[in-house]
TIMI-2910 file (N, C-alpha, C, CB; in pm, 1 decimal, decimal comma, always signed):
<rs>
+----------+----------+----------+----------+----------+----------+----------+----------+----------+----------+----------+----------+------+
!      n_x !      n_y !      n_z !     ca_x !     ca_y !     ca_z !      c_x !      c_y !      c_z !     cb_x !     cb_y !     cb_z ! resn !
+----------+----------+----------+----------+----------+----------+----------+----------+----------+----------+----------+----------+------+
!  +8530,6 ! +15016,5 ! +15640,6 !  +8558,8 ! +14895,2 ! +15712,4 !  +8490,6 ! +14776,1 ! +15644,5 !  +8513,9 ! +14908,0 ! +15857,6 !  Met !
!  +8374,5 ! +14796,9 ! +15590,8 !  +8304,2 ! +14689,6 ! +15522,3 !  +8383,6 ! +14643,6 ! +15399,9 !  +8163,0 ! +14735,3 ! +15481,1 !  Lys !
!  +8456,4 ! +14738,1 ! +15335,3 !  +8536,6 ! +14700,8 ! +15218,5 !  +8647,0 ! +14603,5 ! +15257,9 !  +8597,3 ! +14825,9 ! +15152,4 !  Lys !
!  +8709,4 ! +14627,7 ! +15372,4 !  +8819,2 ! +14541,9 ! +15416,5 !  +8770,4 ! +14401,5 ! +15451,4 !  +8889,3 ! +14603,9 ! +15537,1 !  Tyr !
!  +8656,3 ! +14394,4 ! +15510,8 !  +8600,1 ! +14264,2 ! +15544,8 !  +8563,0 ! +14188,4 ! +15416,7 !  +8475,9 ! +14280,6 ! +15636,7 !  Ile !
!  +8505,9 ! +14260,0 ! +15321,7 !  +8468,3 ! +14199,1 ! +15194,9 !  +8592,4 ! +14149,7 ! +15119,1 !  +8389,5 ! +14299,3 ! +15109,0 !  Leu !
!  +8697,7 ! +14231,0 ! +15117,6 !  +8822,3 ! +14192,5 ! +15049,8 !  +8884,8 ! +14071,9 ! +15120,3 !  +8922,9 ! +14311,8 ! +15046,8 !  Ile !
!  +8886,3 ! +14072,0 ! +15252,6 !  +8943,5 ! +13960,8 ! +15328,2 !  +8864,8 ! +13832,2 ! +15302,2 !  +8945,1 ! +13993,2 ! +15479,1 !  Ala !
!  +8734,2 ! +13842,5 ! +15294,1 !  +8649,6 ! +13726,0 ! +15268,1 !  +8677,1 ! +13670,1 ! +15128,6 !  +8500,4 ! +13762,9 ! +15282,6 !  Ala !
!  +8693,2 ! +13759,5 ! +15030,5 !  +8722,5 ! +13713,4 ! +14894,2 !  +8860,0 ! +13649,1 ! +14885,3 !  +8713,5 ! +13829,8 ! +14795,5 !  Leu !
!  +8959,7 ! +13705,6 ! +14955,5 !  +9093,9 ! +13648,6 ! +14954,5 !  +9091,9 ! +13510,4 ! +15019,1 !  +9193,4 ! +13741,4 ! +15027,8 !  Val !
!  +9025,3 ! +13498,2 ! +15130,8 !  +9017,2 ! +13368,8 ! +15197,9 !  +8939,8 ! +13267,0 ! +15114,2 !  +8951,6 ! +13384,4 ! +15334,8 !  Leu !
!  +8837,0 ! +13311,4 ! +15048,3 !  +8759,7 ! +13219,9 ! +14963,9 !  +8843,6 ! +13175,1 ! +14844,1 !  +8628,7 ! +13287,4 ! +14915,7 !  Ala !
!  +8924,8 ! +13266,0 ! +14789,9 !  +9011,8 ! +13232,9 ! +14677,2 !  +9121,5 ! +13136,2 ! +14717,9 !  +9073,3 ! +13359,2 ! +14619,1 !  Gly !
!  +9173,0 ! +13150,3 ! +14839,0 !  +9278,3 ! +13059,7 ! +14885,7 !  +9225,2 ! +12918,4 ! +14903,2 !  +9337,7 ! +13109,8 ! +15017,5 !  Cys !
!  +9104,4 ! +12905,1 ! +14944,9 !  +9045,5 ! +12772,7 ! +14963,1 !  +9030,3 ! +12699,2 ! +14830,6 !  +8910,3 ! +12784,2 ! +15031,6 !  Gly !
!  +9001,6 ! +12771,6 ! +14724,0 !  +8986,5 ! +12709,8 ! +14593,1 !  +9121,0 ! +12659,5 ! +14541,2 !  +8924,9 ! +12809,2 ! +14493,9 !  Lys !
!  +9227,7 ! +12730,0 ! +14569,8 !  +9359,4 ! +12688,1 ! +14523,5 !  +9399,6 ! +12556,5 ! +14589,4 !  +9464,2 ! +12796,8 ! +14552,7 !  Lys !
!  +9368,6 ! +12541,0 ! +14715,0 !  +9404,0 ! +12417,5 ! +14784,2 !  +9327,9 ! +12299,7 ! +14725,0 !  +9375,2 ! +12429,5 ! +14934,6 !  Lys !
!  +9203,8 ! +12321,2 ! +14686,3 !  +9125,5 ! +12213,8 ! +14627,4 !  +9180,6 ! +12176,5 ! +14489,2 !  +8977,5 ! +12254,9 ! +14617,1 !  Gln !
!  +9225,8 ! +12274,6 ! +14412,2 !  +9278,6 ! +12247,9 ! +14279,4 !  +9414,2 ! +12177,9 ! +14287,3 !  +9290,8 ! +12377,9 ! +14200,3 !  Glu !
!  +9493,7 ! +12205,7 ! +14389,2 !  +9626,0 ! +12148,5 ! +14401,1 !  +9623,6 ! +12003,3 ! +14449,5 !  +9708,5 ! +12231,9 ! +14494,5 !  Glu !
!  +9515,5 ! +11960,7 ! +14507,1 !  +9506,7 ! +11824,1 ! +14557,6 !  +9512,3 ! +11726,5 ! +14440,6 !  +9376,7 ! +11803,7 ! +14640,0 !  Ala !
!  +9595,8 ! +11620,5 ! +14451,0 !  +9605,3 ! +11524,2 ! +14341,5 !  +9476,8 ! +11444,7 ! +14326,5 !  +9722,5 ! +11429,7 ! +14363,8 !  Pro !
!  +9444,0 ! +11414,6 ! +14204,1 !  +9323,9 ! +11336,9 ! +14176,2 !  +9349,4 ! +11191,5 ! +14215,3 !  +9283,2 ! +11348,0 ! +14025,7 !  Ala !
!  +9249,5 ! +11123,9 ! +14265,2 !  +9268,0 ! +10983,0 ! +14301,6 !  +9294,2 ! +10898,8 ! +14176,5 !  +9143,8 ! +10929,3 ! +14377,4 !  Pro !
!  +9371,4 ! +10793,6 ! +14192,4 !  +9405,1 ! +10705,7 ! +14080,9 !  +9281,1 ! +10629,9 ! +14036,6 !  +9518,0 ! +10607,5 ! +14119,7 !  Ala !
!  +9264,1 ! +10612,0 ! +13904,6 !  +9146,5 ! +10538,5 ! +13858,0 !  +9155,7 ! +10391,3 ! +13898,9 !  +9132,2 ! +10550,7 ! +13704,7 !  Pro !
!  +9041,2 ! +10338,0 ! +13934,2 !  +9034,0 ! +10198,9 ! +13978,3 !  +8982,6 ! +10115,8 ! +13861,9 !  +8942,1 ! +10182,9 ! +14104,3 !  Val !
!  +9052,4 ! +10006,2 ! +13831,4 !  +9011,0 !  +9919,3 ! +13722,4 !  +8889,5 !  +9837,2 ! +13765,5 !  +9127,0 !  +9826,8 ! +13679,0 !  Ala !
!  +8794,8 !  +9826,0 ! +13675,3 !  +8675,1 !  +9747,7 ! +13703,9 !  +8700,8 !  +9601,7 ! +13669,5 !  +8553,1 !  +9802,0 ! +13625,2 !  Ala !
!  +8644,1 !  +9513,9 ! +13741,5 !  +8659,6 !  +9371,6 ! +13712,2 !  +8649,2 !  +9290,6 ! +13839,1 !  +8793,2 !  +9344,3 ! +13643,0 !  Gly !
!  +8687,9 !  +9164,0 ! +13830,4 !  +8675,1 !  +9075,2 ! +13944,1 !  +8783,8 !  +9097,7 ! +14047,5 !  +8677,5 !  +8932,9 ! +13898,1 !  Ser !
!  +8890,3 !  +9166,2 ! +14008,7 !  +8998,0 !  +9191,9 ! +14103,5 !  +9106,8 !  +9086,9 ! +14098,6 !  +8943,0 !  +9200,0 ! +14242,1 !  Gly !
!  +9087,1 !  +8982,9 ! +14018,6 !  +9188,8 !  +8878,4 ! +14012,6 !  +9302,9 !  +8913,1 ! +13917,9 !  +9126,1 !  +8748,3 ! +13970,3 !  Ser !
!  +9276,5 !  +9001,1 ! +13824,7 !  +9380,1 !  +9040,1 ! +13728,1 !  +9445,9 !  +9168,5 ! +13774,9 !  +9320,6 !  +9058,0 ! +13585,4 !  Ala !
!  +9575,4 !  +9175,2 ! +13757,3 !  +9649,6 !  +9293,8 ! +13794,3 !  +9689,5 !  +9365,1 ! +13665,9 !  +9774,4 !  +9258,5 ! +13881,6 !  Val !
!  +9664,5 !  +9494,5 ! +13659,0 !  +9700,3 !  +9571,4 ! +13540,4 !  +9850,9 !  +9589,9 ! +13537,2 !  +9627,9 !  +9708,5 ! +13538,2 !  Ala !
!  +9914,2 !  +9541,9 ! +13430,7 ! +10058,4 !  +9555,7 ! +13415,0 ! +10088,9 !  +9599,1 ! +13273,4 ! +10131,3 !  +9423,9 ! +13448,7 !  Thr !
! +10209,5 !  +9645,3 ! +13255,4 ! +10254,1 !  +9678,9 ! +13120,4 ! +10302,1 !  +9550,4 ! +13054,7 ! +10367,4 !  +9788,2 ! +13122,0 !  Thr !
! +10293,5 !  +9542,7 ! +12923,3 ! +10338,7 !  +9419,9 ! +12856,7 ! +10489,3 !  +9403,2 ! +12873,8 ! +10301,7 !  +9422,1 ! +12706,2 !  Pro !
! +10536,4 !  +9280,0 ! +12878,0 ! +10680,8 !  +9257,8 ! +12895,1 ! +10755,7 !  +9307,7 ! +12772,6 ! +10711,4 !  +9107,9 ! +12919,4 !  Pro !
! +10881,1 !  +9347,3 ! +12791,7 ! +10957,3 !  +9395,4 ! +12676,5 ! +10985,3 !  +9281,5 ! +12578,9 ! +11089,3 !  +9459,7 ! +12722,3 !  Pro !
! +11001,0 !  +9316,4 ! +12453,8 ! +11027,3 !  +9215,7 ! +12351,3 ! +11164,8 !  +9154,0 ! +12374,7 ! +11018,5 !  +9277,5 ! +12209,2 !  Ala !
! +11177,3 !  +9023,5 ! +12354,3 ! +11308,9 !  +8960,3 ! +12373,6 ! +11405,9 !  +9010,2 ! +12267,6 ! +11297,6 !  +8805,2 ! +12367,7 !  Pro !
! +11535,4 !  +9010,6 ! +12299,5 ! +11631,8 !  +9056,4 ! +12199,4 ! +11634,4 !  +8961,0 ! +12081,1 ! +11772,3 !  +9069,0 ! +12260,8 !  Pro !
! +11663,0 !  +9012,3 ! +11963,3 ! +11663,5 !  +8923,6 ! +11847,0 ! +11776,3 !  +8821,4 ! +11857,4 ! +11677,5 !  +9005,0 ! +11717,3 !  Pro !
! +11747,3 !  +8702,6 ! +11810,2 ! +11848,8 !  +8597,3 ! +11813,7 ! +11948,0 !  +8621,1 ! +11700,5 ! +11783,7 !  +8455,5 ! +11802,0 !  Thr !
! +12075,5 !  +8595,8 ! +11726,3 ! +12173,2 !  +8617,1 ! +11619,7 ! +12151,2 !  +8517,8 ! +11506,3 ! +12316,5 !  +8604,7 ! +11674,2 !  Pro !
! +12181,2 !  +8563,5 ! +11385,7 ! +12163,9 !  +8476,9 ! +11269,3 ! +12268,0 !  +8365,3 ! +11273,0 ! +12175,4 !  +8558,3 ! +11137,4 !  Ala !
! +12226,8 !  +8248,9 ! +11232,6 ! +12317,9 !  +8135,0 ! +11230,2 ! +12419,7 !  +8155,9 ! +11118,1 ! +12239,8 !  +8001,0 ! +11210,6 !  Ala !
! +12545,5 !  +8145,7 ! +11153,9 ! +12652,8 !  +8163,2 ! +11057,1 ! +12717,9 !  +8027,6 ! +11035,1 ! +12757,3 !  +8269,5 ! +11105,5 !  Val !
! +12727,8 !  +7987,8 ! +10909,8 ! +12789,2 !  +7859,7 ! +10877,3 ! +12939,3 !  +7882,0 ! +10861,9 ! +12727,3 !  +7798,0 ! +10747,2 !  Asp !
! +13013,9 !  +7849,4 ! +10965,9 ! +13158,9 !  +7865,2 ! +10965,9 ! +13219,8 !  +7737,2 ! +10910,2 ! +13213,5 !  +7896,4 ! +11109,7 !  Val !
! +13307,0 !  +7749,8 ! +10808,7 ! +13367,3 !  +7629,0 ! +10753,3 ! +13460,8 !  +7561,3 ! +10853,4 ! +13443,3 !  +7662,2 ! +10625,6 !  Pro !
! +13455,9 !  +7429,8 ! +10856,0 ! +13541,9 !  +7351,1 ! +10943,9 ! +13623,1 !  +7253,8 ! +10859,9 ! +13458,6 !  +7275,4 ! +11050,8 !  Thr !
! +13714,2 !  +7183,0 ! +10923,7 ! +13798,9 !  +7090,1 ! +10848,2 ! +13717,3 !  +6978,0 ! +10785,4 ! +13906,5 !  +7030,9 ! +10938,9 !  Glu !
! +13604,1 !  +6941,9 ! +10844,8 ! +13520,6 !  +6836,8 ! +10786,9 ! +13461,3 !  +6881,9 ! +10652,9 ! +13407,8 !  +6797,9 ! +10884,6 !  Gln !
! +13439,8 !  +7013,0 ! +10637,7 ! +13384,9 !  +7064,2 ! +10512,4 ! +13482,8 !  +7045,1 ! +10396,5 ! +13349,4 !  +7212,2 ! +10527,1 !  Asp !
! +13612,8 !  +7044,0 ! +10423,7 ! +13714,0 !  +7035,5 ! +10318,8 ! +13781,0 !  +6898,1 ! +10310,3 ! +13818,8 !  +7141,1 ! +10341,5 !  Phe !
! +13741,2 !  +6807,1 ! +10394,6 ! +13806,2 !  +6676,2 ! +10400,1 ! +13791,6 !  +6599,1 ! +10268,7 ! +13748,3 !  +6594,4 ! +10514,6 !  Glu !
! +13672,4 !  +6594,7 ! +10213,2 ! +13649,6 !  +6521,9 ! +10087,9 ! +13727,7 !  +6585,2 !  +9973,1 ! +13499,5 !  +6518,6 ! +10054,1 !  Glu !
! +13728,4 !  +6719,2 !  +9967,6 ! +13803,0 !  +6788,4 !  +9862,8 ! +13952,8 !  +6759,3 !  +9875,1 ! +13777,3 !  +6940,3 !  +9869,7 !  Gln !
! +14004,9 !  +6758,2 !  +9997,5 ! +14147,3 !  +6730,5 ! +10018,6 ! +14182,6 !  +6588,1 !  +9976,9 ! +14184,9 !  +6752,8 ! +10165,7 !  Ala !
! +14095,6 !  +6491,8 ! +10002,2 ! +14121,2 !  +6352,8 !  +9961,3 ! +14132,5 !  +6341,4 !  +9810,0 ! +14009,8 !  +6260,1 ! +10012,3 !  Lys !
! +14052,2 !  +6420,2 !  +9738,0 ! +14054,2 !  +6415,0 !  +9591,6 ! +14172,7 !  +6493,0 !  +9533,0 ! +13922,9 !  +6470,1 !  +9535,7 !  Asn !
! +14210,8 !  +6604,4 !  +9594,9 ! +14314,9 !  +6691,8 !  +9539,8 ! +14456,3 !  +6648,5 !  +9577,8 ! +14292,1 !  +6833,2 !  +9586,3 !  Asp !
! +14475,7 !  +6592,2 !  +9694,1 ! +14610,1 !  +6560,5 !  +9743,4 ! +14632,4 !  +6409,3 !  +9738,9 ! +14630,2 !  +6614,4 !  +9888,2 !  Ile !
! +14745,0 !  +6370,6 !  +9677,6 ! +14782,8 !  +6229,2 !  +9677,0 ! +14931,7 !  +6218,5 !  +9709,9 ! +14750,9 !  +6162,4 !  +9538,5 !  Asp !
! +14986,0 !  +6098,1 !  +9704,2 ! +15126,3 !  +6076,9 !  +9741,8 ! +15223,2 !  +6151,8 !  +9649,4 ! +15158,5 !  +5927,5 !  +9740,0 !  Asp !
! +15185,6 !  +6175,4 !  +9527,4 ! +15275,1 !  +6236,7 !  +9430,1 ! +15284,5 !  +6388,8 !  +9446,3 ! +15229,0 !  +6203,1 !  +9290,1 !  Lys !
! +15176,7 !  +6455,4 !  +9487,0 ! +15178,1 !  +6602,1 !  +9493,5 ! +15170,7 !  +6657,8 !  +9636,1 ! +15063,1 !  +6656,7 !  +9413,3 !  Asn !
! +15186,1 !  +6576,7 !  +9738,5 ! +15174,4 !  +6623,5 !  +9876,3 ! +15282,0 !  +6726,4 !  +9909,8 ! +15183,0 !  +6505,7 !  +9972,8 !  Val !
! +15405,7 !  +6706,3 !  +9863,2 ! +15513,9 !  +6801,5 !  +9893,3 ! +15486,7 !  +6936,2 !  +9826,9 ! +15650,6 !  +6745,5 !  +9846,3 !  Ala !
! +15438,9 !  +6932,7 !  +9702,1 ! +15408,0 !  +7057,1 !  +9629,8 ! +15293,9 !  +7132,6 !  +9697,7 ! +15371,3 !  +7026,7 !  +9482,8 !  Lys !
! +15188,2 !  +7062,9 !  +9737,5 ! +15073,5 !  +7126,1 !  +9805,7 ! +15115,0 !  +7183,3 !  +9941,9 ! +14958,5 !  +7023,6 !  +9824,3 !  Lys !
! +15203,4 !  +7112,4 ! +10011,9 ! +15250,1 !  +7158,6 ! +10142,7 ! +15332,6 !  +7286,2 ! +10127,9 ! +15333,2 !  +7049,0 ! +10212,6 !  Leu !
! +15421,1 !  +7289,2 ! +10027,8 ! +15500,8 !  +7409,9 ! +10002,1 ! +15413,9 !  +7528,9 !  +9966,8 ! +15600,1 !  +7384,7 !  +9890,3 !  Asp !
! +15308,6 !  +7505,6 !  +9888,1 ! +15216,3 !  +7612,8 !  +9850,4 ! +15140,7 !  +7665,2 !  +9973,2 ! +15116,5 !  +7562,7 !  +9743,4 !  Ala !
! +15099,5 !  +7573,9 ! +10057,6 ! +15028,0 !  +7612,6 ! +10179,1 ! +15117,5 !  +7693,1 ! +10274,1 ! +14974,7 !  +7488,1 ! +10250,6 !  Leu !
! +15242,7 !  +7647,7 ! +10290,2 ! +15335,9 !  +7720,3 ! +10376,4 ! +15366,5 !  +7858,8 ! +10320,2 ! +15465,5 !  +7640,8 ! +10393,5 !  Glu !
! +15374,7 !  +7867,6 ! +10188,1 ! +15396,7 !  +7998,4 ! +10123,3 ! +15280,4 !  +8093,4 ! +10147,8 ! +15417,6 !  +7980,5 !  +9972,4 !  Gly !
! +15157,6 !  +8041,8 ! +10141,1 ! +15038,5 !  +8124,4 ! +10166,8 ! +15035,1 !  +8173,5 ! +10311,9 ! +14910,2 !  +8044,5 ! +10135,5 !  Asp !
! +15075,8 !  +8088,1 ! +10404,0 ! +15072,9 !  +8124,8 ! +10545,4 ! +15183,2 !  +8226,1 ! +10579,5 ! +15087,9 !  +7999,4 ! +10632,5 !  Leu !
! +15295,2 !  +8220,8 ! +10506,7 ! +15408,4 !  +8310,9 ! +10533,8 ! +15376,2 !  +8454,5 ! +10492,2 ! +15534,6 !  +8262,1 ! +10460,1 !  Ala !
! +15283,5 !  +8474,6 ! +10403,2 ! +15253,0 !  +8609,9 ! +10354,3 ! +15176,7 !  +8688,1 ! +10452,0 ! +15177,8 !  +8605,4 ! +10227,5 !  Gln !
+----------+----------+----------+----------+----------+----------+----------+----------+----------+----------+----------+----------+------+
</rs>
């Protein structure tokens, strides 16, 4: 009978230790004045797209004034229409 009591006492003592081990540990408290809140750093902003220089009609205006005159306007227009038709 003493063996059963001893075994029961050991089983009960072992069960108590498991409950203590399963308990979650308290969260660490940050030291300081309490005015600052611990946060993760903000995510990095997305990269800005690279500036692309898209040609506009103003970019070609000076070249067109030099290349096109009253004598060759019909020829240049026909060439342009041919390029667009392809």
